[in-house]
C-alpha positions as CSV (number, residue, x, y, z in Angstrom):
1,M,134.1,124.3,99.0
2,L,133.1,123.7,95.4
3,V,136.5,122.2,94.6
4,L,136.0,119.7,97.4
5,L,132.5,118.9,96.2
6,F,133.7,118.1,92.7
7,K,136.4,115.8,94.1
8,N,133.6,113.9,95.9
9,P,132.1,111.3,93.4
10,Y,128.6,111.6,95.1
11,F,128.4,115.3,94.6
12,Y,129.9,115.1,91.1
13,R,127.2,112.5,90.2
14,M,124.6,114.8,91.7
15,A,125.7,117.6,89.6
16,M,125.5,115.5,86.5
17,N,122.0,114.4,87.4
18,I,120.9,118.0,87.9
19,R,122.4,119.1,84.7
20,K,120.6,116.4,82.8
21,G,117.3,117.9,83.9
22,F,118.0,121.3,82.3
23,R,118.9,122.0,78.7
24,F,120.8,125.2,79.3
25,A,122.6,125.7,76.0
26,T,119.9,124.7,73.5
27,Y,116.6,125.7,75.1
28,E,115.2,129.1,76.1
29,A,111.8,128.8,77.9
30,P,109.5,131.5,76.5
31,N,107.9,134.2,78.6
32,L,109.8,133.5,81.8
33,T,111.3,136.2,83.9
34,P,115.0,135.9,85.0
35,F,113.7,135.0,88.5
36,E,111.5,132.2,87.2
37,K,114.3,130.7,85.1
38,L,116.6,130.5,88.1
39,F,113.8,129.5,90.5
40,D,113.1,126.3,88.6
41,I,116.7,125.2,88.9
42,F,116.9,126.4,92.5
43,Q,114.0,124.2,93.5
44,E,115.8,121.1,92.2
45,L,119.1,122.1,93.8
46,I,117.5,122.7,97.2
47,T,116.0,119.2,97.1
48,H,119.3,117.6,96.3
49,T,121.1,119.5,99.0
50,S,118.5,118.5,101.7
51,G,117.4,122.1,102.3
52,D,120.9,123.5,102.6
53,F,120.5,127.0,101.1
54,D,124.2,127.9,101.1
55,E,125.1,124.7,99.2
56,A,122.3,125.1,96.7
57,I,123.4,128.6,95.9
58,D,127.0,127.4,95.5
59,W,125.8,125.0,92.9
60,L,123.7,127.6,91.3
61,R,126.7,129.9,91.0
62,E,128.8,127.1,89.5
63,L,126.1,126.4,86.9
64,D,125.9,130.1,86.2
65,K,129.6,130.2,85.4
66,E,129.3,127.3,83.0
67,Y,126.0,128.2,81.3
68,E,125.7,132.0,81.8
69,L,122.3,131.8,83.5
70,T,122.5,135.5,84.6
71,D,123.8,138.8,83.2
72,E,124.6,142.2,84.5
73,N,120.9,143.1,84.6
74,Y,120.0,140.2,86.9
75,T,122.6,138.5,89.1
76,I,122.5,135.7,91.7
77,E,122.5,138.4,94.4
78,D,119.3,139.8,92.8
79,F,117.8,136.4,92.8
80,I,118.6,135.9,96.5
81,E,116.9,139.2,97.3
82,D,113.9,138.2,95.3
83,L,113.7,134.9,97.2
84,K,113.6,136.9,100.4
85,A,111.0,139.4,99.1
86,K,108.7,136.6,98.0
87,G,108.9,134.8,101.3
88,Y,110.8,131.7,100.1
89,I,113.8,132.2,102.4
90,R,114.5,134.1,105.5
91,E,117.6,135.4,107.3
92,E,118.5,133.7,110.6
93,F,120.0,135.9,113.2
94,K,123.0,134.8,115.3
95,D,121.4,136.0,118.5
96,G,118.9,133.2,118.4
97,G,116.0,135.1,116.9
98,G,113.1,132.9,115.8
99,D,112.0,129.9,117.8
100,G,111.1,127.7,114.8
101,S,107.5,127.4,116.0
102,D,106.2,128.5,112.6
103,G,107.4,125.3,110.9
104,E,110.5,126.8,109.3
105,K,113.9,125.1,109.4
106,S,117.2,126.8,110.1
107,N,120.3,125.9,108.2
108,G,123.0,128.4,108.6
109,D,122.4,132.2,108.2
110,I,119.7,131.7,105.6
111,S,117.0,129.1,105.7
112,I,114.0,128.1,103.5
113,T,110.6,128.9,104.8
114,A,107.4,126.8,105.2
115,K,106.2,128.4,102.0
116,M,109.2,127.0,100.2
117,E,108.7,123.6,101.8
118,R,105.2,123.4,100.5
119,L,106.3,124.5,97.0
120,I,108.9,121.7,96.9
121,R,106.3,119.1,97.8
122,Q,104.0,120.5,95.1
123,R,106.8,120.4,92.6
124,A,107.5,116.8,93.4
125,L,103.8,115.9,93.0
126,D,103.8,117.6,89.6
127,Q,106.9,115.8,88.5
128,I,105.7,112.4,89.4
129,F,101.9,112.5,89.2
130,G,102.1,114.4,85.9
131,K,103.8,111.5,84.3
132,L,101.1,109.0,85.1
133,K,98.7,107.9,82.3
134,R,95.7,110.0,82.2
135,S,93.4,107.0,82.7
136,G,95.1,106.1,85.9
137,A,95.1,109.4,87.6
138,G,92.2,110.2,90.0
139,N,90.6,106.8,89.7
140,H,89.8,106.4,93.3
141,K,86.6,104.3,93.5
142,T,85.4,100.9,94.8
143,G,83.5,99.8,91.8
144,K,80.4,99.5,94.0
145,T,77.5,101.9,93.8
146,G,75.2,103.0,96.6
147,S,75.3,105.7,99.2
148,G,78.5,107.7,98.8
149,D,79.9,111.0,97.8
150,E,81.5,110.5,94.4
151,H,79.2,110.8,91.4
152,T,79.1,108.0,88.7
153,G,77.2,109.8,86.0
154,E,74.5,107.1,86.2
155,F,70.9,107.5,87.5
156,R,68.4,105.3,89.3
157,S,65.0,105.7,90.9
158,Y,64.7,107.3,94.3
159,R,64.8,104.9,97.3
160,Y,63.8,105.7,100.9
161,G,66.9,106.9,102.8
162,D,68.6,108.5,99.8
163,G,69.9,111.9,100.7
164,L,68.2,115.0,99.2
165,E,71.6,116.3,97.9
166,H,71.8,113.3,95.6
167,I,68.5,114.0,93.8
168,S,69.0,115.1,90.2
169,M,66.4,117.9,89.8
170,T,66.8,118.1,86.0
171,E,66.1,114.4,85.5
172,S,63.3,114.4,88.1
173,L,61.5,117.3,86.5
174,R,61.9,115.6,83.1
175,N,60.2,112.5,84.5
176,A,57.4,114.6,86.0
177,Q,56.7,116.2,82.6
178,I,56.7,112.8,80.9
179,N,54.5,111.1,83.5
180,N,52.1,114.0,84.2
181,G,52.2,116.3,81.3
182,I,53.0,120.0,81.2
183,G,49.5,121.3,81.5
184,N,48.8,119.3,84.8
185,F,52.3,119.5,86.2
186,S,53.0,117.7,89.5
187,L,56.1,116.1,91.0
188,T,55.7,112.9,93.0
189,E,58.1,110.6,94.7
190,D,57.9,108.2,91.8
191,D,59.3,110.9,89.5
192,L,62.4,111.4,91.6
193,V,65.7,110.3,90.1
194,V,69.0,110.0,92.1
195,E,72.4,110.2,90.7
196,D,74.3,107.2,91.8
197,T,77.5,107.5,93.8
198,H,80.5,105.4,94.6
199,H,81.5,104.5,98.1
200,K,84.7,106.2,99.0
201,S,87.1,104.7,101.5
202,Q,89.8,105.8,103.8
203,M,93.3,104.3,103.4
204,S,96.1,104.5,106.0
205,T,99.6,104.2,104.5
206,V,103.0,104.1,106.2
207,L,105.9,104.9,103.9
208,M,109.3,103.5,105.1
209,I,112.4,105.1,103.7
210,D,115.8,103.4,104.1
211,I,118.4,106.0,105.1
212,S,121.3,103.7,105.6
213,H,124.7,104.6,104.2
214,S,124.3,102.5,101.1
215,M,121.7,105.0,99.8
216,I,124.5,107.2,98.6
217,L,127.2,104.6,97.9
218,Y,129.0,104.2,94.6
219,G,128.3,107.7,93.5
220,E,124.6,107.2,93.1
221,D,122.1,109.4,94.8
222,R,119.2,107.2,95.9
223,I,117.9,109.2,98.7
224,T,116.7,112.2,96.6
225,P,114.3,110.1,94.5
226,A,113.0,108.4,97.6
227,K,112.6,111.8,99.2
228,K,110.7,113.2,96.2
229,V,108.4,110.3,96.2
230,A,107.6,110.9,99.9
231,M,107.0,114.6,99.3
232,A,104.8,113.9,96.3
233,L,102.7,111.2,98.0
234,A,102.3,113.5,101.0
235,E,101.1,116.3,98.8
236,L,98.7,114.0,96.9
237,I,97.1,112.7,100.0
238,T,96.8,115.9,101.9
239,T,95.3,117.9,99.0
240,R,93.3,115.3,97.0
241,Y,92.4,112.5,99.4
242,P,92.2,114.2,102.8
243,K,90.4,111.3,104.3
244,D,93.5,109.1,103.8
245,T,96.4,109.2,106.2
246,L,100.1,109.0,105.4
247,D,102.8,108.5,108.0
248,I,106.5,108.6,107.0
249,L,109.3,106.9,108.9
250,V,112.9,106.4,108.2
251,F,115.1,103.5,109.3
252,G,118.8,103.0,109.8
253,N,120.2,101.5,113.0
254,D,116.8,102.4,114.5
255,A,113.5,103.7,113.1
256,W,111.7,107.0,113.8
257,P,108.8,108.9,112.3
258,I,109.4,112.3,110.6
259,P,106.8,115.0,109.9
260,I,105.9,115.9,106.4
261,K,107.5,119.4,106.8
262,D,110.9,117.8,107.5
263,L,111.0,115.8,104.2
264,P,113.1,118.4,102.2
265,Y,115.8,118.0,104.9
266,L,116.0,114.3,104.9
267,K,119.6,112.9,104.7
268,V,121.4,109.6,104.7
269,G,123.3,108.7,107.9
270,P,126.2,106.4,108.8
271,Y,123.8,103.6,109.5
272,H,123.2,99.9,109.0
273,T,119.8,98.7,108.0
274,N,117.4,97.8,110.8
275,T,114.4,96.7,108.7
276,V,112.8,95.0,111.7
277,A,112.7,98.3,113.7
278,G,111.1,100.0,110.7
279,L,108.4,97.4,110.4
280,Q,107.7,97.4,114.1
281,L,107.2,101.1,114.1
282,A,105.0,101.0,111.0
283,M,102.8,98.3,112.6
284,D,102.5,100.3,115.8
285,I,101.4,103.4,113.8
286,L,98.8,101.4,111.9
287,R,97.4,99.8,115.0
288,R,96.3,103.2,116.2
289,K,94.5,104.0,112.9
290,R,90.7,103.5,112.7
291,N,90.7,103.0,109.0
292,T,89.9,99.5,107.8
293,N,92.3,99.7,104.9
294,K,96.0,99.8,105.8
295,Q,99.2,99.3,104.0
296,I,103.0,99.7,104.2
297,F,105.3,100.9,101.4
298,M,109.0,100.2,101.9
299,I,111.7,101.8,99.8
300,T,115.1,100.2,100.3
301,D,118.3,99.3,98.5
302,G,120.1,97.1,101.0
303,K,119.9,94.0,103.0
304,P,118.8,94.0,106.6
305,S,122.0,94.1,108.6
306,C,121.1,95.3,112.1
307,L,118.9,94.5,115.1
308,R,118.4,96.3,118.4
309,M,118.7,93.9,121.3
310,P,116.6,94.0,124.5
311,D,119.6,95.5,126.4
312,G,119.8,98.4,124.0
313,S,122.9,97.1,122.2
314,Y,123.0,96.5,118.4
315,Y,123.5,93.2,116.7
316,K,125.1,94.0,113.3
317,N,126.3,91.9,110.4
318,S,127.0,93.4,107.0
319,V,128.5,90.2,105.5
320,G,125.9,88.5,103.4
321,L,122.5,87.7,104.8
322,D,122.4,87.0,108.5
323,D,120.0,84.1,109.2
324,Y,119.0,85.5,112.6
325,I,118.2,89.0,111.2
326,V,116.5,87.6,108.2
327,E,114.2,85.3,110.3
328,K,113.2,88.3,112.3
329,C,112.2,90.1,109.1
330,Y,110.1,87.1,108.0
331,N,108.4,87.1,111.4
332,M,107.4,90.7,111.0
333,A,106.1,90.0,107.5
334,R,103.9,87.2,108.9
335,Q,102.6,89.4,111.7
336,A,101.6,92.1,109.3
337,R,99.8,89.5,107.2
338,K,97.8,88.3,110.2
339,L,96.6,91.9,110.7
340,H,95.7,92.2,107.0
341,V,98.4,94.8,106.4
342,P,100.1,94.2,103.0
343,I,103.7,95.3,102.6
344,T,104.8,96.5,99.2
345,T,108.6,96.6,98.8
346,F,110.3,98.8,96.2
347,M,113.7,97.2,96.0
348,I,116.3,99.5,94.3
349,A,119.2,97.0,94.4
350,Q,119.4,94.2,91.9
351,D,121.7,91.7,93.7
352,P,120.3,88.2,93.1
353,Y,120.7,87.1,96.7
354,L,118.9,90.3,97.9
355,M,116.1,89.8,95.4
356,K,115.7,86.2,96.6
357,F,115.4,87.5,100.2
358,I,112.7,90.1,99.1
359,R,110.8,87.4,97.3
360,E,110.7,85.2,100.4
361,F,109.8,88.2,102.6
362,T,107.0,89.1,100.2
363,E,105.7,85.5,100.2
364,A,105.6,85.5,104.0
365,N,103.4,88.7,103.9
366,K,101.5,87.8,100.7
367,G,102.3,91.4,99.6
368,K,104.1,92.7,96.6
369,A,107.6,93.5,95.5
370,F,108.9,95.7,92.7
371,F,112.6,95.3,91.7
372,T,113.4,98.6,90.1
373,G,116.1,101.2,89.7
374,L,115.5,104.8,90.4
375,Q,113.9,105.5,87.0
376,G,110.2,105.5,87.3
377,L,110.1,104.8,91.1
378,G,107.6,107.6,91.8
379,E,105.2,106.6,89.0
380,M,105.3,103.0,90.2
381,I,104.5,103.9,93.8
382,F,101.7,106.2,92.7
383,E,100.1,103.6,90.5
384,D,100.4,101.0,93.2
385,Y,98.8,103.3,95.7
386,E,95.8,103.8,93.5
387,T,95.6,100.1,92.7
388,N,95.7,99.1,96.4
389,R,93.0,101.6,97.3
390,K,90.6,100.2,94.7
391,K,91.3,96.6,95.6
392,R,91.0,97.0,99.4
393,L,87.9,99.2,99.5
394,K,84.7,97.7,100.9
């Protein structure tokens, strides 16, 4: 199997990308157990292999041969047993044991568990969010003060209707002492001081991920960075901004939503790119949201090349930009604009004619476009997510 993988330029490139993330020969992390050292690498491998445990272990064995990651005291087999004991993987039985209702995904005889899925999302969040500038992280405010639930550190006099939980007792008692003296202490309404708060909003975001075949063409793995961004964004929103919502959809010949727990298993298919179907589904999802603030993020590397016709057939054209398909995309952009839904496109490809299309698409929506490679994609999306929330809060 490994010989075949190395003959495949995609997997060879993947191996090179993985190796670049670890300095096996020159760096020895202090105070890490043998399990912890292997586990760090394994998490990266399981993400690249879309949750395929057997394939990830094959890669780990290959790296072990080259870099001597283990010794006779702790082997790959020991590592696998520890993964089982710690609840990161489980054995799947051939007789059909396990109905998958607990959120775990089977992939051969051994599968990763829901616990491992959560850990992968947390790792993606740490990898991406940890690179952001400190001043940009966590700035989640409207810039307007009033009745809210996020403290500003500033104080003002009590007004009728202010919640009791916002009264600063320390400052209020200090005012009472100043106004009435210690010997004749009394606390009146005029002494009360309230700590000001920011309004906090709710944002509904749909993240569209292109899974057309071009996402793995030319030996470049584009789907894994997109997948990591989705996992990190999902973890950020669910843990830090639970009032926000995030829906994730993928689009190839068609478009369909995927649950957060399925993100580690996301793969590219033999698809064309039906951007219109993705935008239609994104708009349908957002119409059902009660939040005032809504947005669409789209990660793509290719041109729109496919439409689903009313009779269920597909209209496809991979040669250049098809005027009929392109105009349908522009129409969707204009529809989103009328509904006050900005579309931010993260364009991985750098072809001039595709960049021209994205600029015109963005102009039709009055949204934004970023022409970027894979480097820094996650940081860019996170910063834009924060910026959009601040701009669109009321």
